[in-house]
C-alpha positions in Angstrom: 0.0 0.0 0.0 2.8 2.6 0.7 4.0 2.0 -2.9 0.5 2.8 -4.2 0.6 6.1 -2.3 4.1 7.0 -3.4 3.4 6.5 -7.2 -0.2 7.7 -7.2 -2.0 4.5 -8.0 -5.7 4.7 -8.9 -6.6 2.4 -6.0 -6.2 4.9 -3.1 -7.7 7.7 -5.2 -10.8 5.7 -6.0 -11.3 4.6 -2.4 -14.3 6.2 -0.8 -15.2 5.4 2.8 -18.9 6.0 2.4 -19.4 4.0 -0.8 -17.3 1.2 0.6 -19.4 1.1 3.8 -22.6 1.1 1.7 -21.3 -1.7 -0.5 -20.3 -3.8 2.5 -23.8 -3.4 4.1 -25.4 -4.4 0.8 -23.2 -7.5 0.6 -24.2 -8.4 4.1 -27.9 -8.0 3.3 -27.4 -10.2 0.2 -25.7 -12.8 2.3 -28.6 -12.9 4.8 -31.0 -13.2 1.9 -29.1 -16.1 0.4 -29.1 -17.8 3.8 -32.8 -17.4 4.1 -33.4 -18.7 0.6 -31.2 -21.8 1.3 -33.2 -22.4 4.5 -36.4 -22.1 2.5 -35.2 -24.6 -0.1 -34.0 -27.0 2.6 -37.4 -26.9 4.3 -39.2 -27.4 1.0 -37.0 -30.4 0.2 -37.5 -31.9 3.6 -41.2 -31.5 3.3 -41.3 -33.2 -0.1 -39.1 -36.0 1.1 -41.4 -36.6 4.1 -44.4 -36.8 1.8 -42.5 -39.2 -0.5 -41.7 -41.6 2.3 -45.2 -41.3 3.9 -47.1 -42.1 0.8 -46.3 -45.8 1.1 -47.3 -46.0 4.8 -50.9 -47.2 5.4 -52.3 -46.2 8.7 -54.0 -48.9 10.6 -56.1 -48.7 13.7 -55.0 -51.2 16.3 -57.5 -52.7 18.8 -57.1 -54.2 22.2 -55.8 -57.7 21.9 -53.8 -57.2 18.7 -50.3 -58.5 18.5 -47.6 -55.9 17.8 -43.8 -55.6 17.7 -42.0 -52.8 19.5 -38.8 -51.0 18.4 -35.9 -51.9 20.7 -35.3 -49.0 23.1 -31.9 -50.2 24.3 -29.4 -51.8 21.9 -26.7 -52.6 24.5 -25.6 -56.2 24.4 -26.9 -56.7 20.9 -24.8 -57.4 17.9 -25.3 -55.9 14.4 -27.5 -58.8 13.2 -29.9 -58.6 16.1 -33.4 -57.5 14.9 -34.3 -54.0 15.8 -37.7 -55.2 17.0 -38.8 -57.1 20.1 -42.0 -58.8 20.9 -44.6 -59.9 20.2 -46.6 -57.8 22.6 -50.4 -57.6 23.2 -52.1 -54.3 23.2 -53.6 -54.0 26.7 -55.1 -50.5 26.6 -55.5 -47.7 24.1 -54.6 -44.4 25.8 -55.0 -42.1 22.8 -54.6 -42.4 19.1 -51.3 -44.2 18.3 -50.4 -44.6 22.1 -50.9 -47.9 23.7 -50.1 -49.8 26.9 -48.5 -53.2 26.0 -48.5 -56.5 27.8 -46.3 -59.5 27.4 -47.6 -63.0 26.6 -48.1 -63.7 30.3 -50.4 -60.7 30.7 -48.0 -58.4 32.6 -48.7 -54.8 31.6 -45.7 -52.6 31.1 -45.9 -49.2 32.9 -44.5 -47.1 30.0 -46.7 -46.5 27.0 
């Protein structure tokens, strides 16, 4: 930079503090706008992906006495070929839609839903 000042380069002559500050603020605004657009595109993509995966799922109302499998809550002590499901369990009580109390084959009801 001292050489530019010594030989009268155009760079220091064309430098304007006010216009530089305005250009910097515009750049920051454009950056925020680009981030917002990326967030919007990501949310739209996630929504379409969720719809794509959900279209193959058929909802089914379960009744008391139906046999179901439960997703394993604790994978400790299991190797990689262990199935992720455990059961079968019997639906003992319907608490609210898609929330059930389960019982094992001996009829012992589990406390957690």
